[in-house]
Every structure is written in structure tokens, then in C-alpha cells.
N, C-alpha and C positions, 0 to 999 in steps of 0.2 A: 469636582471642585466647585462648580457653579451651584450644585444642590446644597453642598455644605455651607457655602456663603449665604444662600437664600434662606436656609433654615436658621442660621445664626441671626440674620437680620429680620427674620419672620416675614420674608417676602414670598407669600404663598403662590402667587401667580408665576413668579420666576422659577420657583422650585418645580411647579407643575410643568412648565414649558421645558425645563431641562430634563425632567424625568421622561416626558413624552419623546424627546429627541433620543435619549438613551434607549428607550423601548424600541423606537423605530430602527436605530442602528443595530440593536440586538437581533431583530428579525431579519434585517437585510444581510447581515454578515455571518449568521450562525452556520458553521460548518461548510462555508462556500469558499471556493478558490477562483479568483481572489475575492475578498481582501486578506483572509487570514492565513494563506499558504497551506490550508488543509492540515494544520498540525494541532488543532484544538478540536476536541470532540464534544459531544453533548454534555458530558459530565463537567467539563471546564466551563461551558456556557451556563450550565445550571448553577454552578458555584458563583459565577459573575452576577447572575440575577439575584441570588440570595445576598451576596455581599453588598450590592448597591440598591437593594430593596426595589426590585422591578417585578411586581406581581404579574403584569401582562407577559413579560419575558419568561417567567417560570411556567405560566400556563401554556404559552406557545411551545416552549421546549418539551413539556410533558405531552403535548398533543401528537408528537411523533413516536410515541410508544404504544404498541398495540399487541395483538396476539399472534404468535407463531406456532404453527402446528404442522404435522406431517407424519410420515411413516419411515421407519428404519428397517431395511430388508437385508438379509444375508444371502449372498449368491454362492452356492456350493455346486460341485459337479453333479449333484442330484437335483438341482433346481433351486428355486428361491424359497426362503422361509422368513417369517417375521423375527426380528431381533428382540426377543422377549427380555425385558429388563435392561436393555442397553442404556448406558449413561450418555445423555445428549448434552453437549455444551455449546453455547454460542458466545462469541467474544467480539467486541469492537476492537478493530486494529488501531484505532486512534488513541483511546485512553483506557483500554483493557477493562471496560465494563463487561461483566460476565453473567450469564444466566445458565442454570443447570436444571435438568429434570431427568426422570427415568421413563423409558418406553413401557407401555403396558403389555399384556400378554399377546396382543396382536401387532406389537411393534410400533404402536402409535404414541405420539407425544404431543404435549401442548404446553406452551409457555406464555405467561402473561407479562405485560409491561416490558416487552422487548423492543429495542430501538429498530424502527423501520423507515428511517429517513433516507430518501433517495440520494441526497447530496453528499452523504458521508462516504468514506472509503468502504469497500466491501466488508461485510461481516463474515467471520469464520465460524462454520459449524463443524463440529467434530462428534463422532459417535464411537464409543468403546463397547465392544461386545466380547467378553472373555479376553482372549489374547489377540483378537482381530479388531481393527479400527479403520476408520476412513474419515476424510475431511473434504470440505468444499467451501467455496465462498459464494456469497450472493449479495445483491443490492436490495435494500428495502424499496417498497413501491410508493412511499408517500412523498409527494411534492408539497403538500399542504398538511397542516395538522389534522389528524383524524384518530382520536384515541380508541374508537370502536373498530379500527381496521383489523382485518384478519388476513394473514399471509401464509401460504403453504410452501414448505420446503421438504422434499423427500431426500433420502440418502441411501445409497447401496454400499454394503461392505462386501468386498470380494476376498474370500479366504485365500491366503498365500500371496496376494498382491500388495503393492505399496502405493500410497498416495503421498504427495509432497506439496509444500507451499513455500515459495521463496519470494521475499519482499525486498526490493532494492530501492534505496533512496539516494539521490545525488543532489548536492548543492555545490555551486561553483560561483566564483567571483573573479573576473578578469580585471586587473588593475587599470586605472585611468591611463590613457595615452596623453602625454604632455607635449605640447608643441615647443618651438624654439624659444618662445618667450616665457616658458614655464607655466603656461595656462593649460589646465586640463581640458581635454576635448572629448574623448570617448571612454565609456565605461560599460561593462556588461555584467549582469547578474542573472542567475537562472537556477532552476531546480527541475528535476525529473524523477519520476517514480515508476516502478514496474512491479506488478504482482504476477508471478508465474505459478500456475497450479496445474497439476496433472496426475496421471496414474501410470504406474510401471508394472508390467507383467513379468512374473518370475519365470526365468528360463532354466529348465532342469538340465543339469550337466553333471552327471555322476562321475565323469572321467576327471573332473577338476576338483581336487580335494580341498583347495585353499581359497577358492574364489566362488562367489555367487554373482550371477549376471541377471540384470533386469533390462527390459526393453520398453521404451516409451510407447504409451498407448494413446491417451488423450491429454492434450496440453492446450491450455488457453492462456493468453497474456492480456492483462489490462494495464494500460499505460497512461501517464499524464506528463505534460511537458509545459514549462513556463520559462520564458526567456524575455528579458528586457534589455535593450541597448540604448544608452543615454549618449547624447551629443551636447557637450557644454560649449561648443564653439559657434553656435548659431547666434543670430541677432536676438535682442531681448524679447521681441514679440513672437519668437518661434518656440515651439515646445521642446523640452529637453529629451523626451522619449521619441526616438525616431523609428525604432523597430520593436514590435511586441508579438511574441508567439505564445498563444495559450491554446492547448489542445488536449484532448483525452479520447480514449477509445478502447477497442478490444480487437485482438487478432488471434487466429488459431495458428498453431505451429505444427508443421509436418516435418518430423526429423528425418534425416537421411537414414537409410536402412542399416548402416553400421553403428548408429547411435545406440549407446547402452549405458547403463549405470552399473558400476562395479563395486562390490563389497569384497575386499581382499582380506582374508583371514590368515594371519601369519602363524607358522607352526610354533609349538611350545618351546620356549627358550630362545626364540629369535630376538634380535636387538630392537625390532620395531613392533609396536602393538597393532591391533586390528585397525585398518584404515578404510575409509570410504572415499571413492573418487567419483564425483558426479560431473558430467560434462554435457553442456548444450551449446551448439554452435549455430551462428548465422541467423539470429532471430531478432526482430522480424525483418524481413527483406523488403526493401523499397518503401519504407515508411516515411511519409511526408507529413510534416507538422504545419498546420495552417496558422497564418498570422496576418498582421497588417503593417504597413510602412507609411510613415508620415514624411512628406517632403515639403520643405519650406524655401521660399525664394528670397528670404532675408528681409522682406517687408511685412512679414506676418501673414502672407497668403499660404495656406496649408492645403496640400493635396494628399488625400488618404487613399491608398491602394491596397488591395489584397495581395498577399504574397505567401510563399511557402518555402520550406527548406527541408531537405532530405536528411534524416538521421539514421544511424545504423546501430545495431546491437551485435557486437562481435561474438561474445561468448560468456557463459557462466561456468566457471570451473571451481568446484568445491573439493578441497583435499583436507579431510578432517579425520580426527580420531573417531572410531565407531561409537564410542561412548558420548561424543559430542553431537550425535544426531538424535538423541532421545529428548523429546520435548522441544520447547521453543528456545532457540539460541540466536545470538546476534553478534555482530562484529562491525566495528568502524575502521575503515581503511582509507588510505589516501590514493589519489590518482591525479597527479599534477599535469598529466598530459590531456586531461579531459577538455574537449572542445565541442560542445553542443552535440554530443553523441551519447548513446548508451554504451559505454565502453566495457572492455573486458574486465572481469572481476576474478581475481585469483586469491582468495584469502586462505593461506595455509597456516598451520599451527605455529610456524617459526617466524612469521613475518614481524619485522620491527616497525615501530611507528615512525613515520616520516616527520621531521621537525617542521616542514612547511605545509602541514595538513590544513591550515586555515584557508588556503587558496581553493581547494576542491576536496570535498569530503564525500565518501560513499559509505552508507550503512547498509548492511545486508543482514536480513533475518531469515532463518530457515527452520522448517519443521518437517519431519518425516514421520509418517504414520504406518505402522505395520512392518517396519524394517526389523528383521531378526537375524542374529548371528547363527551360523550353522552349528547344530548341536554336535 
């Protein structure tokens, strides 16, 4: 708005100052949490730079695109071999920017102008080799622009096995607490996210005609957590935010021995179609989120202390039609019992939408690679 006014009145200095401020904010906020909640990717910021004519912003944005290369290998009972001609796809989980290429005769691939920004959510890499496929996620290495950067990412495809990616996002808002005079005192808002990726080993069981079993092998979990607690009952000189938790990290998951993924195939003519039941319990255990607490004595004197709170992740249970596991799928569900935890998620096909969904929303996205029905 300032730039538009400055152009109208032909105030060149004011227009330059306003543009410089926008360029500075563009660089400081691009793909970072906070301030943008990590819901806008590079594509969104590039469109902002073009819309508001920010040449430095466009150049800064483009500086996080470099070269990605690596090798795709197929693991067979007879050893490893290059995945000749495999289709390699890389996608941004924020705004679905996508890059594709084919591996050469030695299984090597190279992509140019691929997003390699470290601040963004992980990128998904997927390789398709005939009927077999595999996927993984990775973070870019760039903290500052470097268009000449080269990053290497290799991928192995294990024949007969399955890989999966589950992305969970939570947003919640606890209403303000009102005192006896009707004055609002406390309010809480927050969001959390978790990306679970792993591999499942096929368990041969010829005695079971209608079910296929898979066992967890490698699982890693990337998480982020943001929570702010406001207190409107303080003196005017005191801050409204009294607690703030911002944290992210990665954990490995060691499943109990009985954990398994089940693909149940119903006999012909049965009333229910093929179903998939996916269960993960108790992850991660003992996870503490770091934060800070502000205490005010009412006279404007503020004491800032470090604090933490323990959050739990009870379970992920997916009960889906087998046909709903092909490709990337998503579902938004409600969980009004959410209270600063990564809570249980059970999105079944028959779930009805809760009319009070605005209080707390969970979105879950899933992708399975290599999952096949029994012939």
C-alpha cells in the first residue's frame, strides 16, 4: 500500500524505502517457522516477489535451487544392481513443486533447479522401477542462497518390501477463559506436525490365504511443535504471551516385536472389499518440547525462564480400503480432546465429520509404495 501511494505521488525515496523493507521481510520470513507457520513454500514466496515487484526477493528465492544427483539401486536376493531407467520424482511437501528425470544405465540420475533450502519441510524422493518402488525424505543443505550447490541423495529399492510416508498436521485453539467480570484472561493456540517414514518387510505365510503380513524395519519420525499461551489479565505493562513452546527434531522408532502391518484380502463375494489395517503404537516415548515462560510482577518487570513440557503420541491407526492406499491420499478429521499432545488418529472410511471441527483439526496424508494385493 505504501509503494502504491508513493508511485501515485511520485515519491521515489518513499517507494524505495518501502520496497527495501518488503525485500528485507521477504528474506527474513521465507519458509521459516515462525512467522509463517511453515504453510507457504518457495513457490508461494516466488509468486509474492513477482506480484510486488521484488527483484532481490526473486533472486534470493532462486538461490536456494541447485543440482540433485544420486544413484538408484535395486536390492534382490542375488545382490544389488543399478535401476536402469528408473523414474525418479522429487516433490516439495509444502506446495507440490515437482521434478522428474530418468536414471541412466548405471542407475544414476541428475536434476537441475531443485529446491535445496534447509528451512523447508523435507522433500520427498520416489523411484519407480517396473512394479517395484521406494521413497524417502531428505532436507536440503542450504542455509544461504547458493545456486551452484550440488547435493547427493541415493535410494535403494528392495523387491517385495513396502515403504510408507505418513504426514500428520494438527491445529488447535482453546477458547479464552473469562473471569467473573466477563474479562478474557487466558487463551491458547498451537500446531504440531509429524512426518513418519519407514520400511516394512514382507512376511511369507503360505498358510494364510486371505492376509498378507508386513513387519516394521526402519522407521524415523520428524516432528515440529508450536504452542502459545496468552494471558489478558496482566497489567498493561506486561506481555500478553506468557508461555511459548517452539521445537522440532527427529527420533527413531523401535516397534514392539508384535507390531505388524496387515493387508486383509476378503474372499470373492464377501460383503467387505479388501482392507488395509496399519497400526503404530506409543511413539515417540518421553518426548519433551522446549519453550520459555514469561513471568510479570504487575509493574512491568519481566522474568524469562526456560521450560519444557512432555508430549505423547499414542497411536496411528489407518483402516482403509486397499484401493485408497495407492498414491498420495489425505483426510481431515476432528479431535476435540486434543490437549498439547500428538494424539491417537483413527481415520476410518465411515467416519462422519464433527460439527465442532473448528476447535481442533487434524489432517493426515499417507502414501504407500510397493504395496500389492495377493494374486
